[in-house]
N, C-alpha and C positions, 0 to 999 in steps of 0.2 A: 576613361573608356568605360563603356557600359558593362555591368556585371552580367554574365550569362551562365546558364546551367546546361552544359553539354550532355548528350546521352552517355550514360555510364558504359555502354557497350564499346565505346571508342576509347582509345588510349590517349591520355594527356599527362603533361608533367608541369610541375611548378618550378620556376627558375628564379634565381635572385641575381640581379645585375648591380655591380658596384663600380663606381667611377664618378667623375665630375658630370653632373647633370645626366643621370642615367635615363631620364625620360626621353632624351634625344636618341638614345640607342633603341629604345622600344619603339619610338616613332619611326625610325628608319626601318626597323623590321616590319612594321605594319605597312609601310609604303611599298615594300617588296613582296606583299601578299601573304605574310605570316599572320595567322589569326591569333589575336591576343585578347585576353579578358582577365577579370579579377586583378586589375593593376592597383597596387597600393604602395604608398611611401613608407618604407621601414625606417630609414635614417636619412640624413641630409644627402648622402651620396650612395644611397642604396634603395632600390625598388624591387618589388616582388610581383610576378605575373604568371599567368598560366597560358600554355600554348599546346597545340596538338603534337603528339609524339612524332608524327610524320614530318613536322616542320623543324625537327631538331637539326638536321643536316644544313638547312638554309641558315638557321640561326648561328651555327658554328662558323659558317663561311663568313658571315657578316662580322662576327666577333674577331676573327683572325686579322681583319683589316682595321681594327680599332684598338683603343687602349683600355677597354672595359673588361672586367673580370666577371665571368658567368659561372654560377654554381647551381646544381640541381638539388631541390629541397624535397620533393615528393613526386610520386607517380601513382596514377589511379586509372581505373578502367578495367574492362573485362579481360583483355589480353594480359595485363599485369597480374590480375587475379589468378588466371590459369597458370601463369609462370610461377607464382608463389605457391600455388596449390601443388604443382608438379614436384616441388621440392619437399613436400610433405607426403611422401609415398605411403607411410603407414596410416596417416589420417584418411587419405584417399581410399586405400584398401579397406579400411574399417567402414567407411561410408558405403562403399560398393557392396561389401559383404553384408552389412545390415540391410541394405535395400533388397538384395537377393534373398536374404533370410525371410524378411517380411513378405516378399513377393511369393516365395514358395509356400509359406504358411497360409497365405490368403487364397491359394488355389488348391488346397488340399481339403478333402471332406473330413470334417471334424466329428460330426455326430449324425446319427440317423434316429429320428423320432417317429415311432409308430403309435398311432392312436386309433381307438374305435373297435378294437377286437380283444378277446380274452388272451391270457398269457400263452396258452398252448398254441393258438393260431399265430400269435406274434413270434413265437420261436420258429414256426414253419416259415414265416415270411423272412425272418433274419437268415435262415439257412438258404433260402432261395436267392436272397440278395447277395449273399457271399458267393454263390455260384456265378452270379452276374458280375462279380468284381466290385460290388458296392459295399464298402465297409469303411470305418474311420481310418484315415490315412491314405485313401485312394485319391488319385489325381482327378480333379473335376473334369479335365479334358477327356479322360478315359471313360466317363460314365455314359451309359446308354441314355437315349432320350426318354423323357417321362412317358411318352406314348408306348415305347418298347417295354419299359419297366412294367407298366400297367398290364399290357397284353401278356407278358411272361408270367406275372403273378397270378392272373386270372386263369391261365392255362395250367399252371403247376400246383396251385393251392385251391382245390375244389370247394373249400369252405367259404371262399370269398365271393360276394355278390358284386362288389364295386370297390375300386381303389382310386385314390387321387394322389398324385405325386407332384410335389412342388419343391424346387431347389431355391432356398433363400440364403444367399451368402455361402457359408461353408457348412450349412446344415440342410440335410434332406428331410423334408416333412412328408410322411406317408400316412394318409388317412384311409382306413379300410372299413368296409361294412360286411358283416358276416351274413351268410345266407340263413334265412329263417324259414322253417317249414310251416307254412300257413295251413292249418287243418280246417277244412270247411265244416267238419263235424267234430265237436269236442270228443275226446276219448271217453268211451263208456256209454255215449248216448245211444239209445235204441236206433237201429238202422237196418235197412235192407240192402242187398247188393243187386243192382240191376244191370242189364246189358247196355252197352254203348253202341254196338254195331250189330248188323246181321251176321249170322254165322252158325256153324254146326259145332256143338260142344265136343272137344276131343279129349279133354282132361279136366277133372274136377275133384278138388279136395276141400271138404267143408270141415273147418275146425270148430265153428260155433254157428248155430242157427239151424234152420230147416231148409233142406234142398228142395227147390220147386221144379227143377229140371234134372235131366240125366244125360250121361254121355251119349252122343249121336243125336240129341235133340236139336232141332232148328229153332233159333231164337231171333227176336227182332229187338231193335232199340227200345229201351224202357221196360222190357219184360223183366219181372222179378226172377232172379236166378237163385238167390238164397234169402229166405225171409228171417227177420229177427223176431217175428211173432211166433212163439213156440206153441200156441194153442193148436192142438191137433184134433182131428175128428176121430171117432171111434175106429179102432183098427189100425191107425197110423202110428208109426214109430217116432219118438222124439230123439233127435240127434244129440241133444245135450241133456242127459237125464238128470244132471245135478241142478239145472235151472228150474225154478217153478214154472209150470206150464202156462200160468196166467200173466207172466211178466215178460214184456219184450226185451230183447238183448241186442247188443251190437254184433251183427253177423260178421263172421270172418271166414274167408274162403279164397282159394286160388281157382280161378275158372279160365281155362284156355280154350279158344275156339278157332276153327278154321274159317278165315274171312277171305274176301276176294276184292281185287282192285283192278281197274282199267287205267293204264298209263300210256300216254302218248309221248314219243320222243322223235327227234329229228337228228340224223347223223350225216355230216358231209362226207362225200367220197374223197375229196381233196382237202387238205388242211395244212396249216403252217404251225410249227412249234418252235418256240424260242428257248434255247438251252444255254446255260452258262458254261463256258469252256474251262473255267478255273484260273485263267490269266487275269491278273488284277494290277491296277496302278493306283497308287495313293498320292494325292497332292495336298499340300498344307499351305494355308494362307493366314495372314493377319488382316482383319477387316477394320478399316477406319471409316465409319459411316458407309457410304456407297462404294468406297474404294477397297479393293482386295489386292494385297501385295503378297505374291508367292515367296516362300522362303525355303521350300523343299519340294522336289518333284516338279521341275520346271517344264520338262518335255511332255508334250501331249502324246498319248498313246496312239498308235496307228491302227486302232480297232475299226473295222468296217461297221459292226453293230455293237452296241454297248448299252449298259444301263448304269445309272449313276445314283449314288446315295450321298447326301451331304449332311453334315452335322456341324452345329455352331455352338461354341461355349464362351460366354463372356469371361473376361479376365478381371480379377479383383485385386485390390490392394487394401489390406486391412478390411474395413467395413464398406469401402466404396467400390462401386462397379466402374471400372475404367471404360472410356469410350473406345475400347479396343476389344476385339473378340477373336478367338482362335477358330478357324474354319478348316475342316478336313473333308475331302472329297474322295470317295472310293469309286473308281471306275472299273467295272467288270466287263470283260469281253463276252459277247453272246454270239451265237450263230443261229441263223434261221434255217430250220429243217422243213422242207416241203415233202409231205408224204401223200400217198394215194392208197386208199383202201379198196379192196374188192367188195362186191356186194355181200359176200358171206362175212368178211371182217367187219363191215359196217353194221350188219345185223348183230353180231356178237358184241360189238362196242355199244350198240343201242340197248341191248338187254342188260349189260352191266351198268350202264348209265341209269336205266330205269330202276334197277335194284338199289343202287346207291341213293338215288333220289327218294325212293319210297322208304327205305330204312332210316334216312335222315328225318323224315316226317314222323315215323312211327316210334323211333327210339331203338336202342341197342338190344332190347329184350325180344323184339319181334324176329321171327324166323321165316324166310321165304322158302316155301316147300317146292313150288314148281312154277314154270312160266309157259305161256302159250302165245304164239303170234296170231292175233285176230285179223290184222290187216297189214299189208306191206305194199308200199308204193315208192317208186323211184322217179324223181322229177328234178330238173335243174341241178343235177350233180348231188342230190341229197336223197337219203333213204328215210322215208317216213314210216314209223312203226306204231301200231296200236297193240299193246301187250295186255294179256290177262294173267295176273299174278295171284297165286294162292299163298296165303300167309297164315302162320300160326301165331296168335298174340293173346294177351290178356285183355278181356273186354269188360272188366268189372268197373262199376262206378257205385259209390256209396250214396244212399238216399235216406234221409231221416224218416223215421216212423212217426207220423202225426197222429193226433188223437182221432180215433174213429177207424184207423186202418185195421 
C-alpha cells in the first residue's frame, strides 16, 4: 500500500498484527472501508500499519471474528497531543503564565523620552505628563491620544511652541520646541517709539528717551511718541541727563492710549444648545482588521441624542505589534435645549460677543472702557448690531533710528 502523510491535526494510531499471513487481515480491513497506510513487514507473521483513530472500533470488530492478535504501538495527532499536555498541568500553567507575563510587559509604558528642550522645561513636561497618567508603568491602553497630549502640553506649559508625540512600542517619544522671543531690534540699538494706531494718550511713563507727545494729545499711526535722539534745542529738558546729548539711545516707555473700534455682530433670537447630561456608557472591543468583537458593554444605550469618542490602541507582544487592537468607545448622553431670547437679551449677548471677539484680537492687556450701539436692526429672527467700543491699550512700536534721523 502507498505511504501517505496524513494531517497532524487528525488522530491516528500505529498497530501491529500478528498471525499467519497478516496481510490478509489488513486487506480485509481495507475492503471494509478502513483507511490503512505505512504498511511494512516486521517478521514473517507480523505486519505493522497506521490507521485513523476513528477506525479503531471497526478494526476491533474484525479482529474478534479472526485468529489474529492486534497490539497498539504508537498514537499521534493533535488530539493525543492535547491529551498528553493536559496531564502536564504544571507545564501548561507555566507556559500560560509566561505568555501572560510577556503580554503584560509588552503593553506597559516602559520609558518616556523628551528631547529638544532644556532641563527645566523638561521637568515641567514630566510633571504635566504625570497629571495625565503618562509615566513608566502605565497601561498603554489608558494613555490619551497623541493629539490630546499635544494639546494639553501646549495649554499647560506656556514655554512650548510645538510638541510632537509618537508611541513606538513601549516607549513614548516626545519632541518639543521651546518658544523663542524674536527681537526685531537688537537690545541696545538706538530706536524711537512710534504709534501703531490713532488715539488719545491717557497714560505715559518714559524711562529712557525724549517724550515727543503728552497726555491728552491725539496721535496717528507712525507718529513718534518717544525719541531716542537726545539732541535738544535750547531751553528743552533732557529726560535722561546721564546720556550724552549727541548719542541716540534705545527709547523705553509705556504709552497707553484711548482707541476706538467699530464691531459688527449678529445674534439669533432663537437658538439651540447641546449639553452633556453626565450619563455615559462605555463599550470595549477587540478589533481584528475590519471586524470589531465586543467583550464588555454589549447593550446599546437608549440615548436620544449623544456624542461619541473612540480610542484605539494596538496590542503588542514583545517587540511585535499584533494584528489585534483594543478599541474603547465612550458614549455620552446629550440633550438639545431650545432657547428664545428677547430683543434686550439678544443685544446684551451681542455686546458681550463683540467684547470677547475684540479682546481676543487685541490681547489680554487691553481694557474696554465703554460701548455704544451705533445701529440696531432686527430681521429674519436675528438682531444685527453695529457697536462703537472705546478701548485703552498700549500703542507703542519700536523703530530703528537710521543715520540722518
